[in-house]
PDB file of the backbone (N, CA, C, O) and the ligand in Angstrom, with CONECT records:
HET     ZN  A 101       1
ATOM      1  N   MET A   1     107.491 126.636 120.460  1.00  0.00           N
ATOM      2  CA  MET A   1     106.533 126.181 119.443  1.00  0.00           C
ATOM      3  C   MET A   1     106.596 124.669 119.352  1.00  0.00           C
ATOM      4  O   MET A   1     107.679 124.091 119.267  1.00  0.00           O
ATOM      5  N   ASP A   2     105.459 124.039 119.369  1.00  0.00           N
ATOM      6  CA  ASP A   2     105.345 122.597 119.268  1.00  0.00           C
ATOM      7  C   ASP A   2     105.454 122.192 117.768  1.00  0.00           C
ATOM      8  O   ASP A   2     104.566 122.484 116.967  1.00  0.00           O
ATOM      9  N   GLU A   3     106.562 121.516 117.425  1.00  0.00           N
ATOM     10  CA  GLU A   3     106.771 121.184 116.038  1.00  0.00           C
ATOM     11  C   GLU A   3     105.773 120.149 115.470  1.00  0.00           C
ATOM     12  O   GLU A   3     105.684 119.947 114.259  1.00  0.00           O
ATOM     13  N   ARG A   4     105.004 119.482 116.417  1.00  0.00           N
ATOM     14  CA  ARG A   4     103.978 118.575 115.955  1.00  0.00           C
ATOM     15  C   ARG A   4     102.729 119.278 115.492  1.00  0.00           C
ATOM     16  O   ARG A   4     101.872 118.683 114.839  1.00  0.00           O
ATOM     17  N   ARG A   5     102.623 120.604 115.846  1.00  0.00           N
ATOM     18  CA  ARG A   5     101.432 121.377 115.521  1.00  0.00           C
ATOM     19  C   ARG A   5     101.648 122.021 114.183  1.00  0.00           C
ATOM     20  O   ARG A   5     102.537 122.854 114.004  1.00  0.00           O
ATOM     21  N   LEU A   6     100.795 121.612 113.217  1.00  0.00           N
ATOM     22  CA  LEU A   6     100.861 122.131 111.866  1.00  0.00           C
ATOM     23  C   LEU A   6      99.493 122.623 111.468  1.00  0.00           C
ATOM     24  O   LEU A   6      98.511 122.352 112.160  1.00  0.00           O
ATOM     25  N   ASP A   7      99.406 123.351 110.352  1.00  0.00           N
ATOM     26  CA  ASP A   7      98.080 123.733 109.918  1.00  0.00           C
ATOM     27  C   ASP A   7      97.411 122.527 109.232  1.00  0.00           C
ATOM     28  O   ASP A   7      98.058 121.545 108.868  1.00  0.00           O
ATOM     29  N   GLY A   8      96.089 122.653 109.078  1.00  0.00           N
ATOM     30  CA  GLY A   8      95.277 121.506 108.588  1.00  0.00           C
ATOM     31  C   GLY A   8      95.698 120.996 107.239  1.00  0.00           C
ATOM     32  O   GLY A   8      95.381 119.854 106.907  1.00  0.00           O
ATOM     33  N   ASN A   9      96.389 121.770 106.447  1.00  0.00           N
ATOM     34  CA  ASN A   9      96.855 121.295 105.128  1.00  0.00           C
ATOM     35  C   ASN A   9      97.792 120.126 105.267  1.00  0.00           C
ATOM     36  O   ASN A   9      97.924 119.341 104.328  1.00  0.00           O
ATOM     37  N   ALA A  10      98.472 119.969 106.434  1.00  0.00           N
ATOM     38  CA  ALA A  10      99.415 118.896 106.662  1.00  0.00           C
ATOM     39  C   ALA A  10      98.736 117.519 106.653  1.00  0.00           C
ATOM     40  O   ALA A  10      99.392 116.501 106.433  1.00  0.00           O
ATOM     41  N   VAL A  11      97.441 117.497 106.889  1.00  0.00           N
ATOM     42  CA  VAL A  11      96.735 116.248 106.958  1.00  0.00           C
ATOM     43  C   VAL A  11      96.044 115.899 105.602  1.00  0.00           C
ATOM     44  O   VAL A  11      95.384 114.868 105.471  1.00  0.00           O
ATOM     45  N   GLY A  12      96.220 116.775 104.636  1.00  0.00           N
ATOM     46  CA  GLY A  12      95.556 116.621 103.348  1.00  0.00           C
ATOM     47  C   GLY A  12      95.935 115.309 102.629  1.00  0.00           C
ATOM     48  O   GLY A  12      95.070 114.643 102.060  1.00  0.00           O
ATOM     49  N   GLY A  13      97.210 114.948 102.658  1.00  0.00           N
ATOM     50  CA  GLY A  13      97.648 113.697 101.984  1.00  0.00           C
ATOM     51  C   GLY A  13      97.077 112.483 102.639  1.00  0.00           C
ATOM     52  O   GLY A  13      96.582 111.576 101.971  1.00  0.00           O
ATOM     53  N   LEU A  14      97.144 112.460 103.982  1.00  0.00           N
ATOM     54  CA  LEU A  14      96.622 111.289 104.706  1.00  0.00           C
ATOM     55  C   LEU A  14      95.122 111.141 104.524  1.00  0.00           C
ATOM     56  O   LEU A  14      94.640 110.045 104.241  1.00  0.00           O
ATOM     57  N   LEU A  15      94.379 112.225 104.682  1.00  0.00           N
ATOM     58  CA  LEU A  15      92.928 112.136 104.539  1.00  0.00           C
ATOM     59  C   LEU A  15      92.533 111.911 103.097  1.00  0.00           C
ATOM     60  O   LEU A  15      91.486 111.336 102.801  1.00  0.00           O
ATOM     61  N   GLY A  16      93.400 112.380 102.199  1.00  0.00           N
ATOM     62  CA  GLY A  16      93.149 112.135 100.769  1.00  0.00           C
ATOM     63  C   GLY A  16      93.195 110.687 100.385  1.00  0.00           C
ATOM     64  O   GLY A  16      92.607 110.295  99.378  1.00  0.00           O
ATOM     65  N   GLU A  17      93.907 109.849 101.192  1.00  0.00           N
ATOM     66  CA  GLU A  17      93.932 108.401 100.940  1.00  0.00           C
ATOM     67  C   GLU A  17      92.615 107.753 101.417  1.00  0.00           C
ATOM     68  O   GLU A  17      92.239 106.678 100.952  1.00  0.00           O
ATOM     69  N   VAL A  18      91.929 108.425 102.349  1.00  0.00           N
ATOM     70  CA  VAL A  18      90.657 107.907 102.844  1.00  0.00           C
ATOM     71  C   VAL A  18      89.476 108.436 102.045  1.00  0.00           C
ATOM     72  O   VAL A  18      88.591 107.681 101.642  1.00  0.00           O
ATOM     73  N   PHE A  19      89.477 109.745 101.824  1.00  0.00           N
ATOM     74  CA  PHE A  19      88.388 110.396 101.079  1.00  0.00           C
ATOM     75  C   PHE A  19      88.887 110.619  99.653  1.00  0.00           C
ATOM     76  O   PHE A  19      90.059 110.921  99.429  1.00  0.00           O
ATOM     77  N   THR A  20      87.990 110.468  98.712  1.00  0.00           N
ATOM     78  CA  THR A  20      88.398 110.618  97.304  1.00  0.00           C
ATOM     79  C   THR A  20      88.190 112.036  96.795  1.00  0.00           C
ATOM     80  O   THR A  20      88.509 112.309  95.638  1.00  0.00           O
ATOM     81  N   PHE A  21      87.664 112.959  97.615  1.00  0.00           N
ATOM     82  CA  PHE A  21      87.520 114.332  97.204  1.00  0.00           C
ATOM     83  C   PHE A  21      88.601 115.181  97.906  1.00  0.00           C
ATOM     84  O   PHE A  21      89.271 114.682  98.810  1.00  0.00           O
ATOM     85  N   GLU A  22      88.777 116.421  97.517  1.00  0.00           N
ATOM     86  CA  GLU A  22      89.792 117.273  98.140  1.00  0.00           C
ATOM     87  C   GLU A  22      89.332 117.636  99.547  1.00  0.00           C
ATOM     88  O   GLU A  22      88.578 118.589  99.741  1.00  0.00           O
ATOM     89  N   VAL A  23      89.789 116.872 100.509  1.00  0.00           N
ATOM     90  CA  VAL A  23      89.239 117.010 101.861  1.00  0.00           C
ATOM     91  C   VAL A  23      89.619 118.316 102.520  1.00  0.00           C
ATOM     92  O   VAL A  23      88.890 118.780 103.397  1.00  0.00           O
ATOM     93  N   THR A  24      90.719 118.928 102.143  1.00  0.00           N
ATOM     94  CA  THR A  24      91.094 120.195 102.822  1.00  0.00           C
ATOM     95  C   THR A  24      90.110 121.296 102.461  1.00  0.00           C
ATOM     96  O   THR A  24      90.026 122.304 103.163  1.00  0.00           O
ATOM     97  N   MET A  25      89.359 121.116 101.367  1.00  0.00           N
ATOM     98  CA  MET A  25      88.347 122.129 100.997  1.00  0.00           C
ATOM     99  C   MET A  25      86.975 121.821 101.599  1.00  0.00           C
ATOM    100  O   MET A  25      86.082 122.667 101.543  1.00  0.00           O
ATOM    101  N   ALA A  26      86.793 120.651 102.161  1.00  0.00           N
ATOM    102  CA  ALA A  26      85.529 120.315 102.819  1.00  0.00           C
ATOM    103  C   ALA A  26      85.366 121.210 104.056  1.00  0.00           C
ATOM    104  O   ALA A  26      86.350 121.540 104.719  1.00  0.00           O
ATOM    105  N   GLU A  27      84.132 121.599 104.361  1.00  0.00           N
ATOM    106  CA  GLU A  27      83.851 122.364 105.543  1.00  0.00           C
ATOM    107  C   GLU A  27      83.509 121.394 106.668  1.00  0.00           C
ATOM    108  O   GLU A  27      82.695 120.484 106.505  1.00  0.00           O
ATOM    109  N   ALA A  28      84.167 121.618 107.842  1.00  0.00           N
ATOM    110  CA  ALA A  28      83.879 120.829 109.018  1.00  0.00           C
ATOM    111  C   ALA A  28      83.239 121.753 110.054  1.00  0.00           C
ATOM    112  O   ALA A  28      83.728 122.851 110.317  1.00  0.00           O
ATOM    113  N   ALA A  29      82.141 121.285 110.629  1.00  0.00           N
ATOM    114  CA  ALA A  29      81.487 122.041 111.735  1.00  0.00           C
ATOM    115  C   ALA A  29      81.917 121.467 113.050  1.00  0.00           C
ATOM    116  O   ALA A  29      81.745 120.274 113.302  1.00  0.00           O
ATOM    117  N   CYS A  30      82.483 122.313 113.905  1.00  0.00           N
ATOM    118  CA  CYS A  30      82.937 121.888 115.228  1.00  0.00           C
ATOM    119  C   CYS A  30      81.747 121.525 116.097  1.00  0.00           C
ATOM    120  O   CYS A  30      80.805 122.307 116.229  1.00  0.00           O
ATOM    121  N   ASP A  31      81.788 120.352 116.682  1.00  0.00           N
ATOM    122  CA  ASP A  31      80.727 119.908 117.565  1.00  0.00           C
ATOM    123  C   ASP A  31      80.661 120.645 118.886  1.00  0.00           C
ATOM    124  O   ASP A  31      79.636 120.601 119.567  1.00  0.00           O
ATOM    125  N   ARG A  32      81.764 121.340 119.270  1.00  0.00           N
ATOM    126  CA  ARG A  32      81.793 122.061 120.544  1.00  0.00           C
ATOM    127  C   ARG A  32      81.381 123.507 120.392  1.00  0.00           C
ATOM    128  O   ARG A  32      80.497 123.983 121.105  1.00  0.00           O
ATOM    129  N   CYS A  33      82.021 124.218 119.460  1.00  0.00           N
ATOM    130  CA  CYS A  33      81.810 125.688 119.418  1.00  0.00           C
ATOM    131  C   CYS A  33      80.984 126.132 118.160  1.00  0.00           C
ATOM    132  O   CYS A  33      80.592 127.293 118.036  1.00  0.00           O
ATOM    133  N   GLY A  34      80.743 125.172 117.254  1.00  0.00           N
ATOM    134  CA  GLY A  34      79.914 125.490 116.119  1.00  0.00           C
ATOM    135  C   GLY A  34      80.648 126.159 114.952  1.00  0.00           C
ATOM    136  O   GLY A  34      80.056 126.420 113.904  1.00  0.00           O
ATOM    137  N   THR A  35      81.956 126.436 115.147  1.00  0.00           N
ATOM    138  CA  THR A  35      82.700 127.049 114.043  1.00  0.00           C
ATOM    139  C   THR A  35      82.697 126.127 112.810  1.00  0.00           C
ATOM    140  O   THR A  35      82.915 124.919 112.912  1.00  0.00           O
ATOM    141  N   VAL A  36      82.446 126.735 111.654  1.00  0.00           N
ATOM    142  CA  VAL A  36      82.507 126.023 110.411  1.00  0.00           C
ATOM    143  C   VAL A  36      83.719 126.543 109.638  1.00  0.00           C
ATOM    144  O   VAL A  36      83.811 127.738 109.356  1.00  0.00           O
ATOM    145  N   ALA A  37      84.632 125.662 109.302  1.00  0.00           N
ATOM    146  CA  ALA A  37      85.877 126.035 108.607  1.00  0.00           C
ATOM    147  C   ALA A  37      86.318 124.931 107.685  1.00  0.00           C
ATOM    148  O   ALA A  37      86.028 123.756 107.910  1.00  0.00           O
ATOM    149  N   HIS A  38      87.016 125.317 106.648  1.00  0.00           N
ATOM    150  CA  HIS A  38      87.606 124.316 105.788  1.00  0.00           C
ATOM    151  C   HIS A  38      88.607 123.453 106.578  1.00  0.00           C
ATOM    152  O   HIS A  38      89.268 123.971 107.478  1.00  0.00           O
ATOM    153  N   VAL A  39      88.733 122.195 106.277  1.00  0.00           N
ATOM    154  CA  VAL A  39      89.670 121.345 106.997  1.00  0.00           C
ATOM    155  C   VAL A  39      91.068 121.903 106.909  1.00  0.00           C
ATOM    156  O   VAL A  39      91.846 121.751 107.851  1.00  0.00           O
ATOM    157  N   GLY A  40      91.412 122.538 105.820  1.00  0.00           N
ATOM    158  CA  GLY A  40      92.740 123.134 105.636  1.00  0.00           C
ATOM    159  C   GLY A  40      92.970 124.320 106.542  1.00  0.00           C
ATOM    160  O   GLY A  40      94.103 124.786 106.662  1.00  0.00           O
ATOM    161  N   GLU A  41      91.937 124.821 107.181  1.00  0.00           N
ATOM    162  CA  GLU A  41      92.076 125.968 108.103  1.00  0.00           C
ATOM    163  C   GLU A  41      92.137 125.519 109.556  1.00  0.00           C
ATOM    164  O   GLU A  41      92.249 126.357 110.451  1.00  0.00           O
ATOM    165  N   THR A  42      92.067 124.209 109.810  1.00  0.00           N
ATOM    166  CA  THR A  42      92.124 123.721 111.163  1.00  0.00           C
ATOM    167  C   THR A  42      93.591 123.529 111.567  1.00  0.00           C
ATOM    168  O   THR A  42      94.494 123.905 110.820  1.00  0.00           O
ATOM    169  N   MET A  43      93.826 122.947 112.742  1.00  0.00           N
ATOM    170  CA  MET A  43      95.188 122.673 113.187  1.00  0.00           C
ATOM    171  C   MET A  43      95.360 121.165 113.264  1.00  0.00           C
ATOM    172  O   MET A  43      94.488 120.462 113.777  1.00  0.00           O
ATOM    173  N   ALA A  44      96.488 120.661 112.751  1.00  0.00           N
ATOM    174  CA  ALA A  44      96.740 119.228 112.712  1.00  0.00           C
ATOM    175  C   ALA A  44      97.950 118.932 113.628  1.00  0.00           C
ATOM    176  O   ALA A  44      98.973 119.614 113.564  1.00  0.00           O
ATOM    177  N   TYR A  45      97.807 117.906 114.473  1.00  0.00           N
ATOM    178  CA  TYR A  45      98.882 117.425 115.320  1.00  0.00           C
ATOM    179  C   TYR A  45      99.278 116.044 114.813  1.00  0.00           C
ATOM    180  O   TYR A  45      98.528 115.079 114.961  1.00  0.00           O
ATOM    181  N   VAL A  46     100.440 115.961 114.225  1.00  0.00           N
ATOM    182  CA  VAL A  46     100.875 114.716 113.527  1.00  0.00           C
ATOM    183  C   VAL A  46     101.920 114.059 114.381  1.00  0.00           C
ATOM    184  O   VAL A  46     102.959 114.652 114.670  1.00  0.00           O
ATOM    185  N   THR A  47     101.646 112.804 114.801  1.00  0.00           N
ATOM    186  CA  THR A  47     102.625 112.032 115.573  1.00  0.00           C
ATOM    187  C   THR A  47     102.747 110.649 114.959  1.00  0.00           C
ATOM    188  O   THR A  47     102.010 110.297 114.038  1.00  0.00           O
ATOM    189  N   GLU A  48     103.690 109.867 115.484  1.00  0.00           N
ATOM    190  CA  GLU A  48     103.894 108.538 114.924  1.00  0.00           C
ATOM    191  C   GLU A  48     102.726 107.571 115.244  1.00  0.00           C
ATOM    192  O   GLU A  48     102.585 106.544 114.580  1.00  0.00           O
ATOM    193  N   ILE A  49     101.919 107.882 116.223  1.00  0.00           N
ATOM    194  CA  ILE A  49     100.796 107.003 116.556  1.00  0.00           C
ATOM    195  C   ILE A  49      99.479 107.453 115.906  1.00  0.00           C
ATOM    196  O   ILE A  49      98.483 106.731 115.935  1.00  0.00           O
ATOM    197  N   GLY A  50      99.492 108.632 115.333  1.00  0.00           N
ATOM    198  CA  GLY A  50      98.248 109.075 114.707  1.00  0.00           C
ATOM    199  C   GLY A  50      98.227 110.603 114.567  1.00  0.00           C
ATOM    200  O   GLY A  50      99.152 111.306 114.975  1.00  0.00           O
ATOM    201  N   THR A  51      97.136 111.074 113.976  1.00  0.00           N
ATOM    202  CA  THR A  51      96.971 112.486 113.725  1.00  0.00           C
ATOM    203  C   THR A  51      95.681 112.978 114.368  1.00  0.00           C
ATOM    204  O   THR A  51      94.653 112.304 114.293  1.00  0.00           O
ATOM    205  N   VAL A  52      95.726 114.118 114.983  1.00  0.00           N
ATOM    206  CA  VAL A  52      94.529 114.760 115.540  1.00  0.00           C
ATOM    207  C   VAL A  52      94.347 116.097 114.873  1.00  0.00           C
ATOM    208  O   VAL A  52      95.260 116.923 114.881  1.00  0.00           O
ATOM    209  N   VAL A  53      93.179 116.328 114.293  1.00  0.00           N
ATOM    210  CA  VAL A  53      92.817 117.596 113.645  1.00  0.00           C
ATOM    211  C   VAL A  53      91.945 118.342 114.651  1.00  0.00           C
ATOM    212  O   VAL A  53      90.907 117.838 115.080  1.00  0.00           O
ATOM    213  N   ARG A  54      92.379 119.557 115.026  1.00  0.00           N
ATOM    214  CA  ARG A  54      91.729 120.302 116.047  1.00  0.00           C
ATOM    215  C   ARG A  54      91.112 121.618 115.517  1.00  0.00           C
ATOM    216  O   ARG A  54      91.630 122.225 114.580  1.00  0.00           O
ATOM    217  N   CYS A  55      90.030 122.027 116.121  1.00  0.00           N
ATOM    218  CA  CYS A  55      89.360 123.302 115.772  1.00  0.00           C
ATOM    219  C   CYS A  55      90.352 124.442 116.067  1.00  0.00           C
ATOM    220  O   CYS A  55      90.930 124.508 117.151  1.00  0.00           O
ATOM    221  N   ALA A  56      90.537 125.331 115.090  1.00  0.00           N
ATOM    222  CA  ALA A  56      91.481 126.442 115.308  1.00  0.00           C
ATOM    223  C   ALA A  56      90.920 127.416 116.297  1.00  0.00           C
ATOM    224  O   ALA A  56      91.697 128.200 116.843  1.00  0.00           O
ATOM    225  N   ARG A  57      89.647 127.438 116.576  1.00  0.00           N
ATOM    226  CA  ARG A  57      89.037 128.388 117.518  1.00  0.00           C
ATOM    227  C   ARG A  57      89.027 127.870 118.961  1.00  0.00           C
ATOM    228  O   ARG A  57      89.442 128.581 119.876  1.00  0.00           O
ATOM    229  N   CYS A  58      88.541 126.602 119.171  1.00  0.00           N
ATOM    230  CA  CYS A  58      88.386 126.182 120.557  1.00  0.00           C
ATOM    231  C   CYS A  58      89.268 124.940 120.873  1.00  0.00           C
ATOM    232  O   CYS A  58      89.216 124.436 121.995  1.00  0.00           O
ATOM    233  N   ASP A  59      90.044 124.460 119.940  1.00  0.00           N
ATOM    234  CA  ASP A  59      90.962 123.313 120.154  1.00  0.00           C
ATOM    235  C   ASP A  59      90.277 121.965 120.319  1.00  0.00           C
ATOM    236  O   ASP A  59      90.932 120.983 120.668  1.00  0.00           O
ATOM    237  N   ASN A  60      88.965 121.898 120.074  1.00  0.00           N
ATOM    238  CA  ASN A  60      88.271 120.634 120.106  1.00  0.00           C
ATOM    239  C   ASN A  60      88.885 119.636 119.114  1.00  0.00           C
ATOM    240  O   ASN A  60      89.220 120.007 117.989  1.00  0.00           O
ATOM    241  N   ALA A  61      89.030 118.389 119.524  1.00  0.00           N
ATOM    242  CA  ALA A  61      89.506 117.340 118.603  1.00  0.00           C
ATOM    243  C   ALA A  61      88.399 116.988 117.615  1.00  0.00           C
ATOM    244  O   ALA A  61      87.433 116.303 117.952  1.00  0.00           O
ATOM    245  N   LEU A  62      88.569 117.481 116.373  1.00  0.00           N
ATOM    246  CA  LEU A  62      87.524 117.252 115.309  1.00  0.00           C
ATOM    247  C   LEU A  62      87.656 115.896 114.735  1.00  0.00           C
ATOM    248  O   LEU A  62      86.669 115.163 114.664  1.00  0.00           O
ATOM    249  N   ILE A  63      88.874 115.506 114.303  1.00  0.00           N
ATOM    250  CA  ILE A  63      89.119 114.263 113.598  1.00  0.00           C
ATOM    251  C   ILE A  63      90.331 113.630 114.173  1.00  0.00           C
ATOM    252  O   ILE A  63      91.343 114.288 114.414  1.00  0.00           O
ATOM    253  N   ARG A  64      90.232 112.331 114.398  1.00  0.00           N
ATOM    254  CA  ARG A  64      91.390 111.531 114.787  1.00  0.00           C
ATOM    255  C   ARG A  64      91.557 110.456 113.768  1.00  0.00           C
ATOM    256  O   ARG A  64      90.590 109.792 113.395  1.00  0.00           O
ATOM    257  N   ILE A  65      92.788 110.265 113.302  1.00  0.00           N
ATOM    258  CA  ILE A  65      93.037 109.215 112.284  1.00  0.00           C
ATOM    259  C   ILE A  65      94.342 108.507 112.614  1.00  0.00           C
ATOM    260  O   ILE A  65      95.358 109.137 112.908  1.00  0.00           O
ATOM    261  N   ALA A  66      94.290 107.206 112.560  1.00  0.00           N
ATOM    262  CA  ALA A  66      95.468 106.384 112.755  1.00  0.00           C
ATOM    263  C   ALA A  66      95.488 105.309 111.684  1.00  0.00           C
ATOM    264  O   ALA A  66      94.445 104.949 111.138  1.00  0.00           O
ATOM    265  N   GLN A  67      96.669 104.799 111.386  1.00  0.00           N
ATOM    266  CA  GLN A  67      96.814 103.782 110.383  1.00  0.00           C
ATOM    267  C   GLN A  67      97.742 102.705 110.935  1.00  0.00           C
ATOM    268  O   GLN A  67      98.778 103.001 111.530  1.00  0.00           O
ATOM    269  N   ASN A  68      97.360 101.483 110.732  1.00  0.00           N
ATOM    270  CA  ASN A  68      98.242 100.353 111.078  1.00  0.00           C
ATOM    271  C   ASN A  68      97.984  99.247 110.060  1.00  0.00           C
ATOM    272  O   ASN A  68      97.146  99.427 109.176  1.00  0.00           O
ATOM    273  N   PRO A  69      98.688  98.086 110.153  1.00  0.00           N
ATOM    274  CA  PRO A  69      98.502  97.071 109.130  1.00  0.00           C
ATOM    275  C   PRO A  69      97.060  96.584 108.961  1.00  0.00           C
ATOM    276  O   PRO A  69      96.742  96.002 107.924  1.00  0.00           O
ATOM    277  N   ARG A  70      96.164  96.803 109.954  1.00  0.00           N
ATOM    278  CA  ARG A  70      94.782  96.402 109.848  1.00  0.00           C
ATOM    279  C   ARG A  70      93.944  97.412 109.038  1.00  0.00           C
ATOM    280  O   ARG A  70      92.824  97.113 108.624  1.00  0.00           O
ATOM    281  N   GLY A  71      94.511  98.611 108.823  1.00  0.00           N
ATOM    282  CA  GLY A  71      93.760  99.622 108.044  1.00  0.00           C
ATOM    283  C   GLY A  71      93.768 100.984 108.705  1.00  0.00           C
ATOM    284  O   GLY A  71      94.576 101.250 109.595  1.00  0.00           O
ATOM    285  N   TYR A  72      92.882 101.827 108.273  1.00  0.00           N
ATOM    286  CA  TYR A  72      92.694 103.183 108.816  1.00  0.00           C
ATOM    287  C   TYR A  72      91.652 103.147 109.905  1.00  0.00           C
ATOM    288  O   TYR A  72      90.678 102.399 109.816  1.00  0.00           O
ATOM    289  N   PHE A  73      91.847 103.950 110.930  1.00  0.00           N
ATOM    290  CA  PHE A  73      90.911 104.125 111.984  1.00  0.00           C
ATOM    291  C   PHE A  73      90.538 105.610 112.056  1.00  0.00           C
ATOM    292  O   PHE A  73      91.394 106.433 112.382  1.00  0.00           O
ATOM    293  N   LEU A  74      89.312 105.968 111.768  1.00  0.00           N
ATOM    294  CA  LEU A  74      88.873 107.343 111.609  1.00  0.00           C
ATOM    295  C   LEU A  74      87.778 107.659 112.605  1.00  0.00           C
ATOM    296  O   LEU A  74      86.740 106.998 112.649  1.00  0.00           O
ATOM    297  N   ASP A  75      88.030 108.683 113.403  1.00  0.00           N
ATOM    298  CA  ASP A  75      87.072 109.072 114.433  1.00  0.00           C
ATOM    299  C   ASP A  75      86.633 110.514 114.107  1.00  0.00           C
ATOM    300  O   ASP A  75      87.459 111.425 114.148  1.00  0.00           O
ATOM    301  N   LEU A  76      85.400 110.723 113.799  1.00  0.00           N
ATOM    302  CA  LEU A  76      84.882 112.047 113.437  1.00  0.00           C
ATOM    303  C   LEU A  76      83.918 112.599 114.516  1.00  0.00           C
ATOM    304  O   LEU A  76      83.068 113.441 114.226  1.00  0.00           O
ATOM    305  N   ARG A  77      84.068 112.111 115.750  1.00  0.00           N
ATOM    306  CA  ARG A  77      83.077 112.511 116.770  1.00  0.00           C
ATOM    307  C   ARG A  77      83.116 113.990 117.083  1.00  0.00           C
ATOM    308  O   ARG A  77      82.131 114.512 117.606  1.00  0.00           O
ATOM    309  N   GLY A  78      84.163 114.674 116.804  1.00  0.00           N
ATOM    310  CA  GLY A  78      84.250 116.126 117.103  1.00  0.00           C
ATOM    311  C   GLY A  78      83.622 117.017 116.035  1.00  0.00           C
ATOM    312  O   GLY A  78      83.588 118.241 116.162  1.00  0.00           O
ATOM    313  N   VAL A  79      83.122 116.361 114.969  1.00  0.00           N
ATOM    314  CA  VAL A  79      82.573 117.125 113.823  1.00  0.00           C
ATOM    315  C   VAL A  79      81.046 116.925 113.799  1.00  0.00           C
ATOM    316  O   VAL A  79      80.568 115.791 113.822  1.00  0.00           O
ATOM    317  N   SER A  80      80.305 118.004 113.755  1.00  0.00           N
ATOM    318  CA  SER A  80      78.857 117.906 113.608  1.00  0.00           C
ATOM    319  C   SER A  80      78.522 117.410 112.190  1.00  0.00           C
ATOM    320  O   SER A  80      77.664 116.551 111.986  1.00  0.00           O
ATOM    321  N   TYR A  81      79.233 117.986 111.241  1.00  0.00           N
ATOM    322  CA  TYR A  81      79.037 117.545 109.855  1.00  0.00           C
ATOM    323  C   TYR A  81      80.242 117.960 109.008  1.00  0.00           C
ATOM    324  O   TYR A  81      80.985 118.880 109.350  1.00  0.00           O
ATOM    325  N   LEU A  82      80.408 117.242 107.886  1.00  0.00           N
ATOM    326  CA  LEU A  82      81.351 117.646 106.816  1.00  0.00           C
ATOM    327  C   LEU A  82      80.528 118.016 105.626  1.00  0.00           C
ATOM    328  O   LEU A  82      79.601 117.290 105.266  1.00  0.00           O
ATOM    329  N   ARG A  83      80.845 119.150 104.989  1.00  0.00           N
ATOM    330  CA  ARG A  83      80.125 119.538 103.764  1.00  0.00           C
ATOM    331  C   ARG A  83      81.144 119.626 102.634  1.00  0.00           C
ATOM    332  O   ARG A  83      82.163 120.307 102.753  1.00  0.00           O
ATOM    333  N   PHE A  84      80.858 118.930 101.540  1.00  0.00           N
ATOM    334  CA  PHE A  84      81.756 118.927 100.388  1.00  0.00           C
ATOM    335  C   PHE A  84      80.989 118.788  99.128  1.00  0.00           C
ATOM    336  O   PHE A  84      81.577 118.765  98.046  1.00  0.00           O
TER     337      PHE A  84
HETATM  338 ZN    ZN A 101      85.499 124.628 117.988  1.00  0.00          ZN2+
END
């Protein structure tokens, strides 16, 4: 088991610093397979260089987020839309 692989709730605190709503309850539509799921139902890979949130069905990288002294870097290219 890869200890970096966690459920999407693990990214709630980090994304909560970026978004002011409860992001784990937002629905994200996967740009690859079309699955619509709450962010909390996805899979999060947390490393020291950043976090990747992946679709639980097809493993597509939905959200990439990194933080450094210059700020947050957020890539949502794997998401067709977020609904909240
Ligand atoms: Zn997918």
